[in-house]
C-alpha positions as CSV (number, residue, x, y, z in Angstrom):
1,M,0.0,-0.1,0.0
2,S,1.3,3.5,-1.0
3,P,1.8,6.3,1.3
4,Q,-0.9,8.0,-0.5
5,D,-3.5,5.3,0.5
6,L,-2.2,5.3,4.0
7,S,-3.0,9.0,4.3
8,G,-6.5,8.5,2.8
9,A,-6.1,11.1,0.2
10,H,-3.5,12.1,-2.5
11,S,-3.1,15.4,-0.8
12,R,-3.1,16.4,2.8
13,P,-6.2,18.7,3.5
14,A,-5.0,22.4,3.4
15,G,-4.5,23.8,6.7
16,T,-4.1,20.6,8.7
17,A,-0.7,20.9,9.9
18,G,-1.1,24.1,11.4
19,R,-4.8,23.7,12.8
20,P,-4.6,24.6,16.6
21,K,-5.8,22.5,19.2
22,G,-9.6,23.0,19.9
23,V,-10.6,23.7,16.2
24,P,-13.4,21.1,15.2
25,V,-12.1,18.4,12.5
26,P,-13.5,19.1,9.1
27,P,-16.0,16.7,8.0
28,R,-13.9,15.7,4.9
29,E,-11.0,14.8,7.2
30,T,-13.2,12.7,9.5
31,S,-14.7,10.9,6.5
32,A,-11.1,10.2,5.3
33,L,-10.3,9.0,8.8
34,L,-13.1,6.7,8.7
35,R,-12.5,5.2,5.4
36,L,-8.7,4.8,6.3
37,A,-9.5,3.1,9.7
38,W,-11.9,0.6,7.9
39,R,-9.4,-0.1,5.4
40,N,-6.8,-0.9,8.0
41,L,-9.3,-3.3,9.7
42,L,-9.8,-5.2,6.5
43,R,-5.9,-5.6,6.2
44,N,-5.9,-8.5,8.8
45,R,-9.4,-10.0,8.4
46,R,-8.8,-12.9,10.7
47,R,-7.5,-10.8,13.6
48,S,-10.2,-8.1,13.3
49,A,-12.9,-10.9,13.0
50,L,-11.7,-12.4,16.3
51,T,-11.5,-9.1,18.0
52,L,-14.9,-8.3,16.7
53,A,-16.5,-11.6,17.8
54,I,-14.9,-11.2,21.4
55,V,-16.6,-7.7,21.7
56,A,-20.0,-9.1,20.2
57,V,-19.8,-12.1,22.8
58,A,-19.2,-9.5,25.6
59,A,-21.9,-7.1,24.3
60,A,-24.5,-10.0,23.7
61,S,-23.8,-11.3,27.3
62,S,-24.5,-7.9,28.8
63,T,-27.6,-7.3,26.7
64,L,-29.1,-10.7,27.4
65,L,-28.3,-10.5,31.1
66,G,-29.7,-7.0,31.3
67,G,-32.8,-7.9,29.6
68,Y,-33.4,-11.1,31.6
69,L,-33.2,-8.9,34.8
70,T,-35.5,-6.4,33.5
71,A,-38.0,-9.1,32.7
72,T,-37.4,-10.6,36.3
73,V,-38.0,-7.5,38.1
74,R,-41.2,-6.8,36.3
75,T,-42.3,-10.4,37.0
76,L,-41.3,-10.0,40.9
77,E,-43.1,-6.5,40.7
78,T,-46.1,-7.9,39.2
79,D,-46.3,-10.7,41.9
80,T,-45.7,-8.2,44.8
81,V,-48.4,-5.7,43.3
82,R,-50.8,-8.7,43.1
83,Q,-50.3,-9.2,46.8
84,V,-50.1,-5.9,48.5
85,G,-51.2,-3.4,45.8
86,H,-49.3,-0.6,44.6
87,L,-50.1,1.8,47.7
88,Q,-51.6,1.3,51.1
89,I,-53.1,4.0,53.5
90,V,-52.7,3.2,57.3
91,R,-52.9,5.0,60.5
92,R,-49.4,6.8,61.2
93,G,-47.2,4.3,63.0
94,A,-49.2,1.1,62.0
95,L,-46.4,-0.2,60.0
96,D,-44.1,-0.3,63.0
97,F,-46.4,-0.9,65.9
98,G,-50.0,-1.9,64.4
99,R,-49.3,-5.6,64.6
100,G,-49.1,-5.5,68.2
101,Q,-51.8,-2.9,69.1
102,A,-54.4,-3.6,66.3
103,A,-57.0,-1.5,68.2
104,R,-54.8,1.6,68.6
105,Y,-53.8,1.8,65.1
106,A,-56.9,0.6,63.4
107,L,-58.3,2.8,60.7
108,H,-61.8,3.9,61.2
109,G,-64.1,5.4,58.4
110,G,-62.4,3.5,55.5
111,D,-65.5,3.2,53.3
112,A,-65.7,7.0,53.3
113,V,-62.2,7.4,52.3
114,L,-62.5,4.8,49.7
115,A,-65.6,6.5,48.2
116,A,-64.0,9.9,48.1
117,L,-61.0,8.3,46.3
118,R,-63.0,6.5,43.6
119,A,-64.7,9.8,42.9
120,D,-61.6,11.8,42.7
121,P,-61.1,12.8,38.9
122,V,-57.3,12.2,39.2
123,L,-57.5,8.9,40.7
124,A,-60.5,7.3,39.2
125,P,-59.3,6.6,35.7
126,R,-56.0,5.1,37.3
127,L,-57.4,2.9,40.0
128,A,-58.0,-0.7,39.2
129,V,-58.9,-1.7,42.7
130,A,-59.6,0.0,45.7
131,T,-60.4,-2.2,48.8
132,S,-59.8,-2.8,52.6
133,M,-57.7,-5.2,54.2
134,L,-57.4,-6.4,58.2
135,Q,-54.5,-8.0,59.5
136,A,-55.1,-10.7,62.2
137,G,-53.0,-13.0,64.2
138,G,-53.4,-15.5,67.0
139,V,-53.7,-19.3,67.6
140,A,-55.3,-21.8,65.1
141,G,-56.6,-24.9,66.5
142,R,-58.1,-28.2,65.5
143,F,-59.3,-29.3,68.8
144,E,-60.5,-32.6,67.9
145,A,-57.1,-33.6,66.5
146,G,-55.3,-32.0,69.6
147,A,-53.3,-29.7,67.4
148,S,-52.7,-26.1,67.4
149,T,-50.4,-23.5,66.3
150,T,-49.9,-19.7,65.6
151,F,-51.5,-17.9,62.3
152,V,-50.8,-14.8,60.6
153,G,-54.0,-13.9,58.7
154,Q,-55.6,-11.4,56.5
155,G,-59.2,-10.3,55.7
156,W,-60.2,-9.3,52.3
157,E,-63.3,-8.6,50.2
158,P,-63.4,-11.7,48.1
159,Q,-64.2,-10.0,44.7
160,A,-61.7,-7.3,45.1
161,R,-58.9,-9.9,46.1
162,A,-59.7,-11.9,42.8
163,R,-59.3,-8.8,40.9
164,M,-55.9,-7.9,42.6
165,L,-54.7,-11.4,42.1
166,G,-55.4,-11.1,38.3
167,W,-53.3,-7.8,37.8
168,D,-51.2,-7.8,34.7
169,G,-50.3,-4.2,34.4
170,H,-47.0,-4.8,32.5
171,A,-48.8,-7.3,30.1
172,L,-46.5,-10.1,30.8
173,G,-49.1,-12.8,30.2
174,I,-48.5,-14.4,33.7
175,A,-51.5,-16.5,34.8
176,A,-53.5,-15.0,37.4
177,L,-53.2,-16.3,41.1
178,A,-56.0,-18.5,42.6
179,S,-58.4,-16.7,45.0
180,P,-60.6,-19.2,46.4
181,L,-62.4,-16.8,48.9
182,D,-66.1,-16.9,48.1
183,S,-68.4,-13.8,48.7
184,G,-71.2,-16.4,49.1
185,R,-69.5,-18.2,51.9
186,P,-68.8,-15.6,54.4
187,L,-67.5,-18.0,57.1
188,A,-65.0,-19.9,54.6
189,G,-61.3,-19.1,54.0
190,V,-58.1,-20.6,52.9
191,I,-54.9,-21.8,55.0
192,G,-51.5,-22.5,53.8
193,A,-50.4,-26.1,52.9
194,G,-47.9,-26.1,56.0
195,L,-50.6,-25.0,58.4
196,A,-52.9,-27.9,56.9
197,Q,-50.1,-30.2,57.6
198,Q,-49.7,-28.9,61.2
199,L,-53.3,-29.4,62.2
200,G,-53.6,-32.8,60.2
201,L,-55.8,-31.6,57.3
202,C,-53.8,-33.0,54.6
203,A,-56.6,-35.7,53.7
204,E,-59.4,-33.5,53.9
205,L,-58.0,-30.5,51.8
206,R,-56.2,-33.0,49.6
207,V,-52.7,-31.4,49.9
208,D,-49.9,-33.1,47.8
209,G,-46.8,-33.8,49.3
210,C,-48.1,-33.5,52.8
211,K,-46.7,-35.7,55.8
212,P,-49.4,-37.3,57.8
213,M,-49.6,-36.3,61.4
214,P,-48.1,-38.9,63.8
215,E,-50.4,-40.2,66.7
216,A,-49.4,-38.7,70.1
217,A,-49.5,-40.0,73.5
218,P,-52.4,-38.6,75.6
219,A,-51.2,-36.0,77.9
220,A,-51.9,-35.7,81.5
221,P,-54.5,-33.0,82.5
222,P,-53.2,-29.8,84.0
223,A,-53.4,-29.3,87.8
224,S,-55.9,-26.5,87.3
225,A,-58.3,-28.3,85.1
226,A,-61.4,-26.8,86.5
227,A,-60.1,-23.3,85.7
228,W,-59.2,-24.3,82.3
229,S,-62.4,-26.0,81.8
230,A,-64.2,-22.8,82.5
231,D,-62.4,-20.8,80.1
232,L,-62.7,-23.4,77.3
233,D,-66.5,-23.5,78.1
234,R,-66.6,-19.8,77.5
235,L,-64.5,-19.9,74.5
236,G,-66.5,-22.7,73.3
237,E,-69.5,-20.7,73.6
238,Q,-68.1,-18.1,71.3
239,A,-67.1,-20.5,68.7
240,A,-70.5,-21.9,68.6
241,A,-72.0,-18.6,68.1
242,A,-69.7,-17.9,65.3
243,R,-70.4,-21.4,63.7
244,A,-72.2,-21.5,60.3
245,P,-75.6,-22.7,60.4
246,A,-74.9,-25.7,58.1
247,R,-71.4,-27.2,58.8
248,G,-69.6,-29.5,56.3
249,G,-66.0,-30.0,55.4
250,A,-62.8,-29.1,57.3
251,E,-62.9,-26.4,60.0
252,I,-60.7,-24.8,62.3
253,E,-60.9,-22.5,65.3
254,L,-59.2,-19.1,65.3
255,L,-58.3,-17.6,68.6
256,A,-57.1,-13.9,68.8
257,S,-56.8,-11.4,71.4
258,G,-59.7,-8.8,70.9
259,A,-59.4,-4.9,70.8
260,G,-60.3,-4.9,74.5
261,G,-58.1,-7.4,75.6
262,A,-60.6,-10.5,75.8
263,P,-60.1,-13.4,73.7
264,N,-62.3,-13.7,70.6
265,V,-63.0,-17.1,68.8
266,V,-64.4,-17.9,65.2
267,R,-64.7,-20.9,63.6
268,L,-63.4,-21.0,59.8
269,Q,-64.5,-23.0,57.2
270,L,-61.8,-24.3,54.8
271,L,-62.1,-24.1,51.0
272,A,-58.6,-25.1,50.2
273,A,-55.0,-25.1,51.1
274,Q,-52.4,-23.2,49.1
275,R,-48.6,-23.2,48.8
276,L,-47.0,-19.9,49.0
277,G,-43.4,-20.6,48.3
278,Q,-42.1,-19.8,51.8
279,R,-42.2,-22.3,54.5
280,E,-42.7,-20.0,57.4
281,A,-45.6,-18.2,55.5
282,D,-46.9,-21.7,54.4
283,A,-47.1,-22.8,58.0
284,S,-49.0,-19.7,59.2
285,H,-51.1,-18.1,56.4
286,V,-54.9,-17.7,56.8
287,A,-57.0,-15.5,54.4
288,M,-60.6,-15.1,55.5
289,P,-63.4,-12.8,54.3
290,L,-63.1,-9.4,55.7
291,P,-66.4,-9.4,58.0
292,L,-65.2,-12.6,59.5
293,A,-61.7,-11.1,60.2
294,Q,-63.3,-7.9,61.8
295,R,-65.3,-10.2,64.2
296,L,-62.3,-12.0,65.2
297,V,-60.1,-8.8,66.0
298,F,-62.6,-6.4,67.0
299,G,-65.9,-8.2,67.9
300,P,-69.2,-8.0,66.1
301,D,-69.8,-4.4,66.0
302,S,-66.6,-2.8,64.7
303,Q,-66.0,-2.0,61.1
304,A,-62.3,-0.8,61.3
305,V,-59.5,-2.1,59.0
306,S,-55.6,-2.3,59.0
307,A,-55.3,-0.7,55.7
308,L,-57.0,0.6,52.5
309,V,-55.1,-1.1,49.7
310,L,-54.9,0.8,46.2
311,Q,-53.9,-1.2,42.9
312,L,-53.3,1.0,39.8
313,R,-53.9,0.1,36.2
314,H,-50.4,0.9,35.4
315,S,-47.2,1.0,37.5
316,A,-46.1,4.1,35.6
317,D,-48.9,6.1,37.3
318,L,-47.4,5.4,40.7
319,P,-45.4,8.6,41.0
320,L,-48.4,10.9,40.1
321,V,-50.9,8.9,42.1
322,Q,-48.7,9.0,45.1
323,A,-48.1,12.7,44.9
324,H,-51.7,13.5,44.7
325,L,-52.9,11.2,47.4
326,A,-50.1,12.6,49.7
327,R,-51.7,16.1,49.2
328,W,-55.1,14.9,49.5
329,L,-54.4,13.0,52.8
330,A,-52.4,16.0,54.2
331,L,-55.7,18.2,53.7
332,N,-58.4,15.7,54.6
333,R,-56.8,12.9,56.8
334,P,-53.7,13.9,58.4
335,D,-53.8,11.1,60.8
336,L,-53.1,8.6,58.0
337,E,-50.0,8.0,56.1
338,L,-49.3,6.6,52.5
339,L,-47.0,3.5,52.0
340,D,-45.7,2.3,48.5
341,F,-45.4,-1.5,47.8
342,E,-41.6,-1.4,48.3
343,T,-42.0,0.0,51.8
344,V,-44.7,-2.5,52.6
345,Q,-42.6,-5.4,51.0
346,P,-38.9,-4.4,51.5
347,A,-37.9,-7.9,50.2
348,F,-38.7,-6.5,46.6
349,R,-36.1,-3.6,46.8
350,Q,-33.4,-6.0,48.2
351,V,-33.9,-8.5,45.3
352,V,-33.8,-5.6,42.8
353,T,-30.5,-4.4,44.4
354,M,-29.0,-7.9,44.1
355,F,-29.9,-8.2,40.6
356,G,-28.3,-4.8,40.0
357,T,-25.1,-5.9,41.7
358,L,-25.1,-9.1,39.8
359,F,-25.5,-7.1,36.4
360,R,-22.7,-4.8,37.3
361,F,-20.4,-7.6,38.1
362,V,-21.0,-9.3,35.0
363,V,-20.7,-6.2,32.7
364,V,-17.1,-5.5,34.6
365,L,-16.2,-8.9,33.7
366,M,-17.2,-8.3,30.1
367,V,-15.4,-5.0,29.9
368,V,-12.1,-6.5,31.3
369,L,-12.3,-9.1,28.3
370,T,-13.1,-6.4,25.8
371,L,-10.0,-4.1,27.1
372,F,-7.6,-7.0,26.9
373,S,-8.8,-8.0,23.2
374,V,-8.9,-4.8,21.5
375,G,-6.0,-3.6,23.3
376,N,-3.7,-6.5,22.1
377,T,-5.2,-6.3,18.6
378,L,-4.2,-2.4,18.2
379,N,-0.9,-3.1,19.9
380,M,0.0,-5.5,17.2
381,A,-1.2,-3.2,14.5
382,V,1.0,-0.4,15.6
383,S,4.0,-2.8,15.7
384,E,3.2,-4.2,12.3
385,R,2.7,-0.5,10.9
386,T,5.5,1.4,12.3
387,R,7.1,2.2,8.9
388,E,3.8,3.3,7.7
389,I,3.2,5.4,10.6
390,G,6.8,6.9,9.9
391,T,5.7,7.6,6.3
392,L,2.5,9.3,7.3
393,R,4.6,11.7,9.7
394,A,7.0,12.2,7.0
395,I,4.5,13.5,4.6
396,G,3.1,16.0,7.1
397,W,0.6,14.1,9.4
398,L,0.7,15.6,13.1
399,R,0.9,13.3,16.0
400,R,-2.6,14.0,17.0
401,R,-3.9,13.1,13.7
402,V,-2.0,9.6,13.9
403,Q,-3.4,9.1,17.2
404,R,-6.8,9.9,16.2
405,L,-6.6,7.3,13.4
406,F,-6.0,4.5,15.9
407,L,-8.8,5.6,18.1
408,V,-11.2,5.6,15.3
409,E,-10.0,2.1,14.5
410,G,-10.7,1.2,18.3
411,A,-14.2,3.0,18.1
412,L,-15.0,1.1,14.8
413,I,-14.3,-2.3,16.5
414,G,-16.0,-1.5,19.7
415,L,-19.1,0.0,17.8
416,L,-19.3,-2.9,15.2
417,G,-18.8,-5.6,17.9
418,A,-21.5,-4.1,20.2
419,A,-23.9,-3.8,17.4
420,L,-23.4,-7.3,16.3
421,G,-23.8,-8.6,19.9
422,V,-27.0,-6.4,20.5
423,V,-28.5,-8.1,17.0
424,G,-27.4,-11.5,18.2
425,A,-28.9,-11.2,21.6
426,A,-32.1,-9.8,20.0
427,L,-32.4,-12.8,17.7
428,L,-31.5,-15.4,20.5
429,A,-34.1,-13.8,22.9
430,A,-36.9,-13.8,20.2
431,G,-36.0,-17.2,18.6
432,L,-35.2,-19.1,21.6
433,I,-35.5,-17.8,24.9
434,N,-38.9,-16.1,24.8
435,T,-40.4,-19.1,22.9
436,G,-38.8,-22.0,24.6
437,R,-41.2,-22.4,27.4
438,F,-38.6,-22.2,30.0
439,Q,-39.8,-21.5,33.6
440,W,-38.7,-20.6,37.0
441,T,-40.2,-20.1,40.5
442,P,-39.6,-16.5,41.8
443,P,-39.1,-16.1,45.8
444,S,-42.4,-16.1,47.6
445,R,-44.2,-17.8,45.0
446,G,-45.7,-21.3,44.7
447,T,-46.1,-21.6,41.0
448,P,-43.5,-21.0,38.2
449,V,-43.3,-18.2,35.5
450,P,-41.8,-18.2,32.2
451,I,-38.2,-17.2,31.5
452,A,-37.9,-14.0,29.4
453,V,-35.8,-11.5,28.1
454,D,-37.1,-7.9,27.6
455,L,-34.9,-5.8,25.6
456,G,-37.3,-3.0,25.3
457,G,-38.3,-2.8,28.8
458,D,-35.4,-0.5,29.7
459,P,-34.8,2.1,27.1
460,A,-31.4,2.7,28.2
461,L,-30.3,-1.0,27.9
462,V,-29.4,-1.2,24.2
463,P,-28.0,2.3,23.9
464,G,-26.0,1.8,26.9
465,V,-24.4,-1.3,25.7
466,L,-23.4,0.3,22.4
467,L,-22.0,3.4,23.9
468,L,-20.2,1.4,26.9
469,F,-18.3,-0.9,24.4
470,T,-17.5,1.9,22.0
471,L,-16.0,3.9,24.8
472,V,-14.2,0.9,26.3
473,A,-12.7,0.1,22.9
474,C,-11.6,3.8,22.7
475,L,-9.9,3.7,25.9
476,C,-8.1,0.5,25.1
477,S,-6.9,2.4,21.8
478,W,-5.6,5.3,23.6
479,W,-2.1,4.0,24.9
480,P,-1.3,2.2,21.5
481,A,-2.3,5.4,19.6
482,R,-0.1,7.4,21.7
483,R,2.9,5.2,21.5
484,A,2.3,5.3,17.6
485,A,2.2,9.0,17.4
486,A,5.2,9.5,19.9
487,Q,7.6,7.5,17.7
488,P,10.4,9.6,16.1
489,I,10.0,9.8,12.2
490,V,13.5,8.7,11.3
491,E,13.3,5.6,13.7
492,A,10.0,4.6,12.6
493,L,11.3,4.7,8.8
494,R,14.3,2.4,9.6
495,H,12.0,-0.1,11.7
496,V,12.1,-3.6,10.2
């Protein structure tokens, strides 16, 4: 190749040698550098192809992992929003102290607040579900089997709960979670599969993989049998009053400390047992209709609840709705506070943070791989083209122009490799991963969900990958370019 070919033009553009620093490079000179850089890459096709392949693999890996984590976070958000809604309105301090002081932190007048929110012109078109929820805790027992254990329960409006569990605001196509609560059966609820095993209800509720309860030796009666008998008689009367007119199927008794300190007992008819994906939750979960939970916690006359749960049609509306609700509560109900789903379920943010750390770690590994690959390629190119560099300097090229040439070559390698990687990742995601029926079971979920790669869910993912690997390749090119430009002309021309 002649010196004229290496320079990219038969004559050097006028004014190149004397252009001061800071003056923009003319478009003609930039085009000449791009053409020359491209021709230099084609001079050793095998080495350039190998370097492009390494950059493409690094970019594809980063893109696929980013798309997978985006889809996974949306899946986890969908599952979390189905369980607790986007926002909850509670009494101030209820999140920290309400479980131990249900009466003090109970929310009264919830129906009026919900009616006002449903009529609000800003909220009405954005609300998918607005309902009440009551938390309850105590002892669940099946006294004919001599078994009891603690439970953590929630009371829901059955129809609203079914709509919540079917939310799919991101259009992921995830099947709705089952909600066996039935508005036609106000005394019937659902328990966790682990709780069913603890109470010996595996056969009645047809729980798969459930261990049968071993037979226990009869225990000796306590010393104060008369006192215990009187208490049990009183609690038995409460249980009988709460009993359905027509009993049938499996039943358990729920005992909780009432708002006034006296114990309350209700009998819960069981519709089904569900697996929740967490052992502790599975062994204590109880879901029941809201009126039954209110009777258990507050007695027969109270309509108080623990929280008002709001689920939006789209998560993108959350900042707007949250700000509007905060202003509304400050004006109308300053005794209440607003919690988003990340505050109610902090595990969601912890999982997202873990995924972000994993993504950054993998990207760092891919960047290191790109640094070594591109740097090695350009170092070899500088060594092989030392005489050509000397010729370019001899015909009038400035050092910064020689340096710019190698930086352009590195940028081309990074940009082309990243583009090939992004295209390959998109083809792999569309042709295999998203259609391969691969599944996994997220935390706190008992049923699997599809594995997917969402490259469009994060608008910054693809441009970020292209920009990152282009800049990394330019960074790799800086030292070889500086070394090439710093060579004395005479020594470069004598190089063998």
